[in-house]
N, C-alpha and C positions, 0 to 999 in steps of 0.2 A: 482409523485416522486416514484412510486412503481418500476421504472426501475433501481434505484440505490441500490446496495447492500451495506451492511455495511463496507465491505472491501474498496470499492471505497469511501465512505464517510470518513472513517478514515484515508485513504491514502491522500485524498485531504486536510483534516484538518491539518495532520502533515506536509505536504509539504507546506502549507500555512504559517504556523508557522516557518518551517525551512527557507524559503525564506524571511520572515520579519526579522528573526534574522540575516541572512547573510546580509540583506540590513543595519542593524543598526550595522554591524561589530562585532558581538557577535559569532565569529566563533565557539568556543568550546561548546557554548550553542546550536548551530544549529546542531551539530553531532548527539546527541540522537534522535532528531526530524527526520532528514533525514534518519537515519538508521531505525528508526521505520516505516517510510513511505515506505521504501524498503521492509522491512519485511511483511508488510501488503499487499504490491502490490503483492509479489510473493506468499504469503499465499492465497489470492484471486484467483490468476490465477491458483493454484494447486486446488483449490476448485471448479473451473469452468471447468477444464479438467477432473476431476475424477481420478479414480485409474488406467484406461487405459486399462483394461481387460473387458470392458462392451460387445463388439462384437468380441472378439478375436477368439472364437470358432465357429462361424458361417460360 
């Protein structure tokens, strides 16, 4: 389980909760969980990419 980063685990958990709430037709309750999953996903992607100027001057 060392290959999973905390952003992926958090995104997966929030996405599962959002899908369960959508399945039970609790649309307004699913919005914060879906939004949180998107935020964690993009935050994890930006952490994986870095700041972009690692090899810019070589």
